[in-house]
C-alpha positions as a printed Julia matrix, in Angstrom:
313×3 Matrix{Float64}:
 272.98  144.94   48.03
 273.98  145.86   51.59
 271.12  143.8    53.06
 272.05  140.9    50.84
 275.66  141.02   52.05
 274.51  141.18   55.68
 272.34  138.07   55.38
 275.17  136.22   53.6
 277.53  137.06   56.47
 275.01  135.82   59.05
 274.5   132.61   57.09
 278.24  131.93   56.9
 278.61  132.49   60.64
 275.77  130.1    61.44
 277.19  127.39   59.22
 280.93  127.74   59.79
 281.07  128.4    63.55
 279.72  124.95   64.54
 282.41  123.31   62.4
 285.11  125.45   64.0
 283.71  124.46   67.4
 284.27  120.77   66.69
 287.85  121.3    65.56
 288.77  124.26   67.8
 291.23  122.24   69.86
 292.47  119.87   67.17
 296.19  120.19   67.96
 296.17  116.69   69.47
 295.25  113.31   68.02
 291.99  111.69   69.2
 290.89  114.92   70.88
 287.29  113.64   70.99
 288.35  111.87   74.21
 288.27  115.27   75.94
 284.72  116.22   74.92
 282.22  116.33   77.85
 280.11  113.2    78.12
 277.52  114.28   80.68
 275.18  117.24   81.06
 276.82  117.88   84.45
 280.32  118.57   83.11
 279.0   120.16   79.9
 277.04  122.71   81.94
 279.85  123.43   84.4
 282.29  124.85   81.87
 283.25  121.53   80.25
 285.02  120.33   83.38
 284.24  118.3    86.51
 287.68  117.54   87.96
 286.76  119.02   91.37
 283.05  118.22   91.58
 281.71  115.68   94.07
 280.08  113.51   91.44
 280.97  110.31   89.61
 279.48  111.62   86.34
 282.28  111.95   83.78
 284.83  110.64   86.29
 286.38  108.56   83.51
 286.82  111.72   81.48
 288.14  114.31   83.95
 289.19  112.63   87.22
 289.02  108.87   87.93
 289.31  109.57   91.68
 285.75  110.95   91.55
 284.45  107.4    91.2
 284.43  107.29   95.02
 281.37  109.58   94.95
 279.19  106.78   93.53
 276.05  106.54   95.68
 274.45  103.57   93.94
 275.08  101.47   90.8
 274.31  103.51   87.68
 274.1   102.97   83.93
 274.13  106.08   81.73
 273.94  107.06   78.07
 275.0   110.4    76.57
 274.42  111.58   73.0
 276.03  114.63   71.37
 274.62  115.01   67.84
 277.04  117.58   66.35
 274.36  118.08   63.7
 274.82  121.75   62.84
 277.86  121.01   60.7
 275.52  119.18   58.33
 274.34  122.57   56.99
 277.54  122.81   54.99
 278.78  119.25   54.62
 275.54  117.33   54.56
 276.93  115.03   57.27
 276.29  114.25   60.92
 278.89  113.38   63.55
 277.07  111.82   66.53
 279.16  111.04   69.6
 277.7   108.42   71.95
 278.94  107.4    75.38
 277.83  104.39   77.44
 279.0   104.14   81.05
 278.42  102.05   84.18
 279.59  102.82   87.73
 279.4   100.66   90.85
 281.01  100.12   94.27
 282.17   96.97   96.0
 282.29   97.27   99.78
 285.79   97.29  101.29
 287.34   97.05   97.79
 286.61  100.32   95.99
 284.67  101.97   93.18
 284.74  100.88   89.54
 283.7   102.42   86.25
 283.59  101.28   82.63
 282.92  103.4    79.55
 282.55  102.9    75.81
 282.7   105.92   73.48
 281.77  105.87   69.79
 282.19  108.9    67.51
 280.97  107.84   64.08
 281.61  110.0    61.0
 279.88  107.57   58.65
 280.99  106.03   55.37
 282.63  107.86   52.47
 282.58  106.74   48.84
 285.66  107.0    46.65
 286.92  105.65   43.32
 289.99  103.46   42.88
 291.78  101.99   39.87
 292.34   98.22   40.26
 294.61   97.91   37.19
 291.88   97.29   34.65
 289.0    99.57   35.55
 287.82  102.24   37.98
 285.74  100.8    40.82
 283.69  102.46   43.54
 284.7   101.69   47.13
 283.67  102.85   50.6
 285.61  103.58   53.76
 284.35  104.09   57.31
 285.58  106.91   59.53
 285.16  106.48   63.3
 286.85  106.93   66.66
 286.14  104.53   69.52
 287.47  103.81   72.96
 286.91  101.5    75.91
 288.11  102.31   79.41
 288.01  100.9    82.92
 288.74  102.83   86.1
 289.22  102.16   89.78
 289.19  104.51   92.78
 289.51  104.09   96.52
 289.35  106.28   99.61
 292.8   106.35  101.18
 291.43  108.06  104.28
 288.23  109.84  105.29
 288.85  112.93  103.15
 291.41  111.84  100.55
 290.96  109.5    97.57
 292.86  108.43   94.45
 291.94  106.78   91.17
 293.52  105.29   88.07
 292.17  104.44   84.63
 293.23  102.6    81.47
 291.77  103.46   78.06
 292.15  101.64   74.75
 291.37  103.89   71.79
 291.13  103.17   68.07
 290.75  105.69   65.27
 290.06  105.04   61.57
 290.4   108.0    59.22
 288.87  106.69   56.03
 288.55  109.51   53.54
 290.81  111.85   55.5
 294.26  110.32   54.93
 296.83  111.04   52.23
 296.37  110.58   48.52
 298.53  107.46   48.62
 296.63  105.97   51.55
 292.92  106.73   51.37
 292.3   105.29   54.82
 294.52  104.89   57.87
 294.06  103.84   61.48
 295.75  104.12   64.85
 295.44  102.22   68.12
 296.74  103.43   71.47
 296.6   102.69   75.19
 296.27  105.7    77.5
 296.49  105.98   81.28
 294.84  108.54   83.58
 295.24  109.19   87.29
 293.62  111.58   89.72
 293.29  112.75   93.32
 290.68  114.62   95.3
 290.78  116.1    98.78
 287.91  117.39  100.93
 289.03  119.31  104.05
 287.0   118.34  107.11
 286.95  121.85  108.56
 284.41  122.89  105.9
 282.18  119.83  106.46
 283.29  118.4   103.09
 281.7   121.31  101.22
 285.04  122.14   99.59
 286.72  119.7    97.24
 290.08  120.0    95.48
 290.61  117.85   92.39
 293.72  117.1    90.35
 294.19  114.73   87.43
 296.42  113.8    84.49
 294.28  112.32   81.73
 294.99  110.29   78.56
 298.75  110.08   78.97
 300.61  107.97   76.45
 302.99  107.9    73.51
 302.55  109.85   70.27
 299.86  108.84   67.78
 300.42  108.31   64.05
 298.24  107.03   61.2
 300.68  106.68   58.3
 304.16  106.6    59.84
 305.91  107.73   63.0
 307.46  110.73   61.23
 303.93  112.21   60.94
 302.96  111.6    64.55
 300.7   113.87   66.63
 300.63  114.48   70.4
 298.24  112.28   72.42
 295.1   113.94   73.88
 296.68  114.38   77.32
 295.69  117.13   79.77
 296.39  118.37   83.27
 293.26  119.35   85.22
 293.18  121.21   88.54
 290.19  122.76   90.24
 288.25  123.71   93.35
 284.59  122.87   93.86
 282.51  124.47   96.62
 278.94  123.85   97.83
 277.85  126.96   99.76
 274.23  125.82  100.14
 272.84  122.32  100.54
 269.71  121.07  102.3
 267.02  118.44  101.86
 265.38  120.35   99.0
 268.09  121.91   96.82
 271.81  122.57   96.5
 274.03  125.27   95.02
 277.44  124.23   93.68
 280.29  126.2    92.13
 283.58  125.32   90.42
 286.75  127.11   89.4
 289.27  125.04   87.44
 291.88  125.19   84.73
 293.22  122.66   82.25
 296.36  122.5    80.16
 296.91  120.27   77.16
 300.34  118.94   76.18
 300.74  119.46   72.43
 304.35  120.51   71.9
 305.76  120.31   68.37
 307.61  118.3    67.25
 305.29  115.86   68.96
 306.47  113.88   71.95
 304.92  111.56   74.51
 302.83  113.27   77.17
 305.17  111.94   79.86
 307.94  114.12   78.37
 305.51  116.97   77.73
 304.59  117.05   81.4
 308.07  118.45   82.07
 308.97  120.09   78.75
 305.78  121.78   77.49
 305.42  124.78   79.83
 306.98  127.63   77.87
 303.58  128.93   76.72
 301.79  128.59   80.08
 299.34  130.15   80.97
 298.65  131.3    77.39
 297.88  127.72   76.34
 295.64  126.95   79.34
 291.84  127.02   79.6
 289.88  128.49   82.51
 286.65  126.69   83.46
 283.94  128.21   85.66
 280.5   126.91   86.53
 277.56  127.18   88.88
 274.76  124.65   89.39
 271.38  124.95   91.11
 269.78  121.54   91.59
 266.45  120.56   93.12
 266.7   117.26   95.0
 264.82  114.29   93.59
 261.08  114.1    94.27
 260.02  110.48   94.72
 257.11  109.56   92.43
 256.89  105.94   93.57
 257.68  102.63   91.85
 261.32  103.6    91.41
 260.6   106.85   89.52
 261.68  110.32   90.59
 261.49  113.88   89.25
 264.36  116.34   89.51
 265.51  119.63   87.98
 269.07  120.8    87.34
 270.2   124.24   86.14
 273.75  124.98   84.98
 275.6   128.11   83.96
 279.15  127.5    82.77
 281.92  129.06   80.73
 285.37  128.17   79.48
 287.95  130.72   78.35
 290.88  129.49   76.28
 294.3   131.14   76.3
 295.42  132.9    73.13
 297.78  130.03   72.24
 294.86  127.59   72.36
């Protein structure tokens, strides 16, 4: 009996923990916009605000677009499949991004994010009979960003994001499906002191700022997925063969209740700090690309990251 209870406990942990992970920071609407969308930021403690890379710049710091070395097109897939053990469903999140620079004008980035929860069947009474219907649950967004170097070691960036969310199957009994559309703005800065040969980078950003989000009516509104990000990235070792990079950062979400726009929350929602903040740490060891010819290259990247949430989060 004891062994049976032990295995049941293990099974429940394996099935329930992944679901909790997806919804762990669900105090804001459209929080999927804050999920990492590159292996780089995922491995560095789910943050890249202070890293000298354009990967995930449209997620954590639009000013980092200035680090684009050449035009890139990327695709990122997060399956979120483990929750299917209990629900029999999959929640794949896909991100498509393109980054490029125009000489003497600046750096640009575009991104499309699709988090599809699939279709749900339900039954409705049309006045004469019960009919089967379907609804589609998804969250999608499209964003465009721009960044420019203001001087040799200081740059700034701005970004606009249009997001749409449809909660078919997760609304109220009166309204089986509901949707919301919002426009968010993000802005960021980064600074690399020259006295350390640009090995140190300081990043700051305010992401996904906008008005409150509601699906049924304004009285049931939720805070937007806005965050403040601040961090320091340092590259102690870099040569022609490999590099070692570290990061120390923190983030704070603005989710005061009753909900208010993030522009108000930026000044009003500090009573729980730092208990509602998250600490991000990461270290990366990367071998430089080995040219294989014909446009192909081989590289290896190793990441060790962690994020620690405050007890309020």
